TORMAR-57881 format. One record per residue: residue number from 1; residue in three letters; chain; x, y, z of N, C-alpha, C, CB in turn. Coordinates in steps of 0.001 Angstrom, whole numbers. Last residue first. Glycine has a CB too. Layout:
// residues N
+-----+-----+---+---------+---------+---------+---------+----------+---------+---------+---------+---------+---------+----------+---------+
!   k !   r ! c !  n_east ! n_north !    n_up ! ca_east ! ca_north !   ca_up !  c_east ! c_north !    c_up ! cb_east ! cb_north !   cb_up !
+-----+-----+---+---------+---------+---------+---------+----------+---------+---------+---------+---------+---------+----------+---------+
! NUM ! ALA ! A !       X !       Y !       Z !       X !        Y !       Z !       X !       Y !       Z !       X !        Y !       Z !
...
+-----+-----+---+---------+---------+---------+---------+----------+---------+---------+---------+---------+---------+----------+---------+
***
This chain:
// residues 92
+-----+-----+---+---------+---------+---------+---------+----------+---------+---------+---------+---------+---------+----------+---------+
!   k !   r ! c !  n_east ! n_north !    n_up ! ca_east ! ca_north !   ca_up !  c_east ! c_north !    c_up ! cb_east ! cb_north !   cb_up !
+-----+-----+---+---------+---------+---------+---------+----------+---------+---------+---------+---------+---------+----------+---------+
!  92 ! ARG ! A !    5437 !   71858 !   89767 !    5061 !    70803 !   88794 !    4774 !   71607 !   87495 !    3747 !    69891 !   89296 !
!  91 ! ALA ! A !    5724 !   73865 !   91683 !    6982 !    73442 !   90968 !    6553 !   72506 !   89836 !    8042 !    72699 !   91966 !
!  90 ! LEU ! A !    3296 !   74004 !   93067 !    3507 !    75120 !   92089 !    4803 !   74770 !   91200 !    3703 !    76573 !   92899 !
!  89 ! LYS ! A !    3542 !   71811 !   94737 !    2335 !    71864 !   93759 !    2716 !   72834 !   92658 !     925 !    72361 !   94493 !
!  88 ! ARG ! A !    5593 !   72481 !   96422 !    5748 !    71331 !   95406 !    4723 !   71374 !   94390 !    5684 !    69957 !   96061 !
!  87 ! ASP ! A !    4424 !   74579 !   97659 !    5699 !    74951 !   96780 !    5885 !   73705 !   95738 !    7185 !    75158 !   97809 !
!  86 ! GLU ! A !    2595 !   73323 !   99209 !    2037 !    74269 !   98128 !    3296 !   74491 !   97162 !    1433 !    75794 !   98802 !
!  85 ! ARG ! A !    4114 !   71871 !  100898 !    3272 !    71137 !   99971 !    2758 !   71999 !   98841 !    2123 !    70531 !  100699 !
!  84 ! GLU ! A !    5374 !   73969 !  102253 !    6275 !    72960 !  101381 !    5285 !   72236 !  100466 !    7152 !    71794 !  102341 !
!  83 ! ARG ! A !    3268 !   74993 !  103538 !    4002 !    75878 !  102474 !    4726 !   75003 !  101654 !    4992 !    76952 !  103060 !
!  82 ! ASP ! A !    2441 !   72880 !  105352 !    1650 !    73386 !  104313 !    2308 !   74262 !  103121 !     666 !    74148 !  104965 !
!  81 ! GLU ! A !    4857 !   72633 !  106875 !    4466 !    71665 !  106022 !    3439 !   71953 !  104880 !    4011 !    70710 !  106800 !
!  80 ! ARG ! A !    4678 !   75278 !  108140 !    5794 !    74963 !  107345 !    5476 !   73843 !  106370 !    6940 !    74607 !  108207 !
!  79 ! ARG ! A !    2236 !   74965 !  109431 !    2284 !    75965 !  108471 !    3488 !   75630 !  107556 !    2381 !    77361 !  109132 !
!  78 ! GLN ! A !    2997 !   72946 !  111406 !    1997 !    72591 !  110384 !    1993 !   73637 !  109345 !     592 !    72425 !  110976 !
!  77 ! LYS ! A !    4956 !   74314 !  112699 !    5304 !    73177 !  111995 !    4259 !   72814 !  110938 !    5516 !    72085 !  112933 !
!  76 ! LEU ! A !    3359 !   76291 !  113948 !    4488 !    76629 !  113013 !    4940 !   75416 !  112174 !    5712 !    77171 !  113822 !
!  75 ! LEU ! A !    1673 !   74683 !  115604 !    1150 !    75523 !  114490 !    2174 !   75875 !  113527 !     542 !    76769 !  114985 !
!  74 ! ALA ! A !    3652 !   73498 !  117327 !    2933 !    72727 !  116466 !    2287 !   73462 !  115287 !    1976 !    72061 !  117211 !
!  73 ! ALA ! A !    4567 !   75921 !  118616 !    5447 !    75132 !  117722 !    4794 !   74214 !  116854 !    6379 !    74394 !  118453 !
!  72 ! VAL ! A !    2103 !   76601 !  119825 !    2798 !    77472 !  118907 !    3820 !   76774 !  118004 !    3471 !    78525 !  119674 !
!  71 ! LEU ! A !    1813 !   74483 !  121581 !     857 !    74667 !  120560 !    1467 !   75601 !  119524 !    -462 !    75206 !  121126 !
!  70 ! ASP ! A !    3531 !   72094 !  123099 !    3752 !    73529 !  122621 !    2806 !   73851 !  121552 !    5193 !    73767 !  122094 !
!  69 ! PRO ! A !    1508 !   70399 !  125611 !    2138 !    70500 !  124391 !    2404 !   71951 !  124013 !    1343 !    69822 !  123384 !
!  68 ! GLY ! A !    2236 !   71397 !  129075 !    1517 !    70659 !  127999 !    2209 !   70854 !  126680 !      45 !    71120 !  127884 !
!  67 ! GLY ! A !    3162 !   73135 !  130794 !    3838 !    71864 !  130642 !    3189 !   70985 !  129783 !    4014 !    71221 !  131848 !
!  66 ! LYS ! A !     141 !   74720 !  131491 !    1652 !    74811 !  131637 !    2173 !   73383 !  131568 !    2111 !    75530 !  133043 !
!  65 ! TYR ! A !   -2461 !   75086 !  131508 !   -1963 !    74068 !  130688 !    -313 !   74078 !  130541 !   -2663 !    74230 !  129320 !
!  64 ! LYS ! A !   -2730 !   77389 !  133156 !   -3522 !    76082 !  133421 !   -2901 !   74887 !  132691 !   -5049 !    76228 !  132942 !
!  63 ! GLY ! A !   -1601 !   79758 !  132723 !    -772 !    78712 !  133241 !   -1570 !   77436 !  133437 !    -134 !    79143 !  134533 !
!  62 ! ILE ! A !   -4479 !   81467 !  133276 !   -3086 !    81681 !  132847 !   -2320 !   80528 !  133592 !   -2513 !    83223 !  133233 !
!  61 ! LEU ! A !   -7065 !   81471 !  134192 !   -6637 !    80356 !  133259 !   -5187 !   80434 !  132827 !   -7502 !    80361 !  132001 !
!  60 ! SER ! A !   -7467 !   83700 !  135550 !   -7428 !    82409 !  136293 !   -6896 !   81348 !  135497 !   -8751 !    82001 !  136770 !
!  59 ! ARG ! A !   -7924 !   85637 !  133762 !   -6556 !    85521 !  134332 !   -6448 !   84247 !  135169 !   -6204 !    86775 !  135211 !
!  58 ! TRP ! A !  -10674 !   85621 !  133202 !   -9731 !    84916 !  132334 !   -8402 !   84660 !  132861 !   -9568 !    85616 !  131152 !
!  57 ! GLY ! A !  -11381 !   86248 !  136581 !  -11965 !    86007 !  135259 !  -10962 !   85181 !  134352 !  -12331 !    87397 !  134576 !
!  56 ! GLU ! A !  -10514 !   86678 !  139044 !   -9697 !    87162 !  138158 !  -10227 !   86897 !  136708 !   -8402 !    86617 !  138414 !
!  55 ! LYS ! A !  -12585 !   85221 !  140598 !  -12226 !    86723 !  140857 !  -11354 !   87449 !  139766 !  -11428 !    86824 !  142205 !
!  54 ! PRO ! A !  -15073 !   83386 !  138743 !  -13721 !    83584 !  139435 !  -13246 !   84999 !  139583 !  -12656 !    82855 !  138688 !
!  53 ! LEU ! A !  -18404 !   83765 !  140047 !  -17450 !    83731 !  139076 !  -16104 !   83865 !  139558 !  -17703 !    84669 !  138162 !
!  52 ! PRO ! A !  -20799 !   81834 !  141825 !  -19796 !    82848 !  141833 !  -18816 !   82734 !  140679 !  -19076 !    82807 !  143107 !
!  51 ! ARG ! A !  -23973 !   81187 !  140546 !  -22593 !    80593 !  140669 !  -21675 !   81747 !  140663 !  -22224 !    79561 !  139497 !
!  50 ! GLY ! A !  -27347 !   80572 !  141331 !  -26227 !    81486 !  141202 !  -24982 !   80950 !  141365 !  -26310 !    82495 !  142052 !
!  49 ! VAL ! A !  -30479 !   79650 !  139957 !  -29089 !    79115 !  140503 !  -28155 !   80263 !  140165 !  -28544 !    77620 !  139775 !
!  48 ! LEU ! A !  -33804 !   79136 !  140413 !  -32833 !    80189 !  140186 !  -31479 !   79743 !  140854 !  -33364 !    81586 !  140777 !
!  47 ! LYS ! A !  -35660 !   76634 !  138902 !  -34899 !    77077 !  140091 !  -33927 !   78081 !  139754 !  -34211 !    75963 !  140754 !
!  46 ! SER ! A !  -36690 !   75285 !  136770 !  -37605 !    76268 !  137373 !  -36978 !   76766 !  138754 !  -39081 !    75600 !  137594 !
!  45 ! ASP ! A !  -34548 !   73735 !  135919 !  -35659 !    73170 !  136414 !  -36530 !   74091 !  137273 !  -35270 !    72047 !  137115 !
!  44 ! GLN ! A !  -32581 !   76556 !  136296 !  -32385 !    75136 !  136075 !  -33672 !   74406 !  136678 !  -30985 !    74627 !  136772 !
!  43 ! VAL ! A !  -31400 !   79642 !  135135 !  -32625 !    78923 !  135577 !  -32506 !   77451 !  135298 !  -33882 !    79479 !  134878 !
!  42 ! GLU ! A !  -28640 !   81548 !  136349 !  -29236 !    80766 !  135308 !  -30571 !   80129 !  135930 !  -28182 !    79641 !  134769 !
!  41 ! TRP ! A !  -25987 !   84053 !  136964 !  -27408 !    83413 !  137218 !  -27820 !   82589 !  136074 !  -28542 !    84502 !  137452 !
!  40 ! ALA ! A !  -22942 !   84522 !  138317 !  -23616 !    84149 !  137079 !  -24840 !   83509 !  137444 !  -22796 !    83256 !  136193 !
!  39 ! ILE ! A !  -21724 !   87236 !  140071 !  -22360 !    85972 !  140185 !  -23054 !   85745 !  138920 !  -23293 !    85893 !  141359 !
!  38 ! GLN ! A !  -18772 !   88924 !  141341 !  -19719 !    88704 !  140167 !  -20346 !   87172 !  140403 !  -18839 !    88848 !  138609 !
!  37 ! ALA ! A !  -18070 !   90991 !  144100 !  -18094 !    89676 !  143453 !  -19077 !   89431 !  142342 !  -18335 !    88706 !  144437 !
!  36 ! GLY ! A !  -18454 !   93396 !  145452 !  -17989 !    93461 !  144029 !  -17949 !   92118 !  143378 !  -16609 !    94080 !  143938 !
!  35 ! PRO ! A !  -17641 !   92157 !  148563 !  -18216 !    93156 !  147777 !  -17660 !   93305 !  146354 !  -18084 !    94375 !  148474 !
!  34 ! GLU ! A !  -16911 !   88420 !  148339 !  -16671 !    89944 !  148884 !  -17508 !   90877 !  148094 !  -15085 !    90462 !  148747 !
!  33 ! LEU ! A !  -17405 !   85260 !  149335 !  -17726 !    86262 !  148518 !  -17413 !   87616 !  149150 !  -19091 !    86130 !  148148 !
!  32 ! GLU ! A !  -16736 !   82527 !  150308 !  -15731 !    83552 !  150314 !  -16118 !   84829 !  149262 !  -14319 !    82830 !  149907 !
!  31 ! LEU ! A !  -18809 !   80865 !  150982 !  -18300 !    80842 !  149591 !  -17224 !   81989 !  149335 !  -19525 !    81005 !  148584 !
!  30 ! GLU ! A !  -19112 !   81282 !  153643 !  -18824 !    79997 !  153212 !  -18281 !   80047 !  151719 !  -20085 !    79126 !  153359 !
!  29 ! ASP ! A !  -19881 !   84033 !  153638 !  -18562 !    83510 !  154376 !  -18085 !   82273 !  153871 !  -18757 !    83288 !  155874 !
!  28 ! CYS ! A !  -22139 !   84134 !  152214 !  -21053 !    84894 !  151723 !  -19718 !   84359 !  152388 !  -21300 !    86419 !  152016 !
!  27 ! LEU ! A !  -23652 !   82569 !  153940 !  -23407 !    82026 !  152493 !  -22178 !   82744 !  151983 !  -24699 !    82293 !  151456 !
!  26 ! ARG ! A !  -23924 !   84232 !  156047 !  -23281 !    82918 !  156277 !  -22844 !   82165 !  154900 !  -24307 !    82005 !  157099 !
!  25 ! LYS ! A !  -25150 !   86427 !  155087 !  -23636 !    86486 !  155469 !  -23087 !   85062 !  155575 !  -23394 !    87260 !  156903 !
!  24 ! PRO ! A !  -27340 !   86205 !  152128 !  -26989 !    86008 !  153645 !  -25559 !   85873 !  154012 !  -27640 !    84779 !  154170 !
!  23 ! ILE ! A !  -27395 !   88626 !  149777 !  -27013 !    87137 !  149970 !  -26748 !   87181 !  151541 !  -25571 !    86587 !  148991 !
!  22 ! SER ! A !  -30188 !   90464 !  148746 !  -28970 !    90395 !  149542 !  -28680 !   88900 !  149826 !  -29116 !    91232 !  150890 !
!  21 ! VAL ! A !  -31238 !   91541 !  145469 !  -31205 !    90517 !  146575 !  -30020 !   90492 !  147327 !  -31394 !    89199 !  146090 !
!  20 ! GLN ! A !  -33037 !   93825 !  143490 !  -31723 !    93298 !  144131 !  -32070 !   92327 !  145271 !  -30802 !    94526 !  144728 !
!  19 ! ARG ! A !  -34951 !   95237 !  142217 !  -34703 !    93842 !  141914 !  -33389 !   93376 !  142414 !  -34783 !    93605 !  140470 !
!  18 ! LYS ! A !  -35697 !   97586 !  143350 !  -34768 !    97650 !  142249 !  -34228 !   96356 !  141838 !  -33688 !    98509 !  142566 !
!  17 ! ALA ! A !  -37329 !   96655 !  145374 !  -38015 !    97416 !  144293 !  -37011 !   97501 !  143042 !  -38447 !    98934 !  144835 !
!  16 ! SER ! A !  -35831 !   93376 !  146230 !  -36089 !    94760 !  146405 !  -36879 !   95300 !  145286 !  -34851 !    95503 !  146553 !
!  15 ! LEU ! A !  -36739 !   90324 !  147232 !  -36404 !    91044 !  146218 !  -36760 !   92422 !  146359 !  -36894 !    90526 !  145149 !
!  14 ! THR ! A !  -35507 !   88783 !  150230 !  -36531 !    89515 !  149580 !  -36114 !   90282 !  148373 !  -37114 !    90393 !  150498 !
!  13 ! THR ! A !  -34660 !   85512 !  151296 !  -34267 !    86836 !  151056 !  -35565 !   87496 !  150428 !  -32952 !    86905 !  150107 !
!  12 ! LYS ! A !  -33967 !   82763 !  153502 !  -35070 !    83470 !  152706 !  -34451 !   84937 !  152572 !  -36658 !    83452 !  153524 !
!  11 ! MET ! A !  -32701 !   79453 !  153765 !  -32554 !    80901 !  154059 !  -33462 !   81776 !  153002 !  -30938 !    81315 !  153955 !
!  10 ! CYS ! A !  -33140 !   76467 !  155293 !  -33517 !    77291 !  154250 !  -33301 !   78720 !  154722 !  -34943 !    77013 !  153821 !
!   9 ! LYS ! A !  -32693 !   74314 !  156994 !  -31711 !    75419 !  156982 !  -32086 !   76432 !  155838 !  -30221 !    74843 !  156772 !
!   8 ! ASN ! A !  -34526 !   72465 !  156526 !  -34545 !    73053 !  157835 !  -33512 !   74137 !  158029 !  -34355 !    72011 !  158839 !
!   7 ! ASP ! A !  -33997 !   71662 !  153865 !  -35278 !    72401 !  154180 !  -35216 !   73098 !  155549 !  -36501 !    71409 !  154164 !
!   6 ! THR ! A !  -30487 !   72108 !  153350 !  -31794 !    71197 !  153566 !  -32892 !   72203 !  153987 !  -31593 !    69952 !  154810 !
!   5 ! LEU ! A !  -28554 !   73476 !  150787 !  -29290 !    73759 !  152083 !  -30438 !   72783 !  152244 !  -29851 !    75246 !  152123 !
!   4 ! VAL ! A !  -25430 !   73061 !  149428 !  -26751 !    72521 !  149428 !  -27543 !   72758 !  150783 !  -26647 !    71041 !  149127 !
!   3 ! ILE ! A !  -23157 !   74870 !  147687 !  -23713 !    74692 !  148985 !  -25140 !   74175 !  148761 !  -23671 !    76020 !  149823 !
!   2 ! SER ! A !  -20269 !   74513 !  145689 !  -21705 !    74673 !  145855 !  -22226 !   74260 !  147288 !  -22411 !    73838 !  144780 !
!   1 ! MET ! A !  -17711 !   75545 !  143626 !  -18108 !    75312 !  145106 !  -19715 !   75429 !  145100 !  -17365 !    76504 !  146196 !
+-----+-----+---+---------+---------+---------+---------+----------+---------+---------+---------+---------+---------+----------+---------+
***
């Protein structure tokens, strides 16, 4: 989710002595940010860009590929084929 502010809606904050910045309430409400939310910061074209990280981190990926190929079965099949090939080589 991203919010683009036009020049007439620019919001300003001040960097504190501890290098902390307060995010305006309006942005927190729009992005559903709560205390303790993590934000990833990066510099793009000389601009500081912050992106909220998922609340659950890696847990948000659970089930993402549900219904897709069975990767464990594919790995076991590949290992079985590799073992059979090695057994044939040793039998020579």
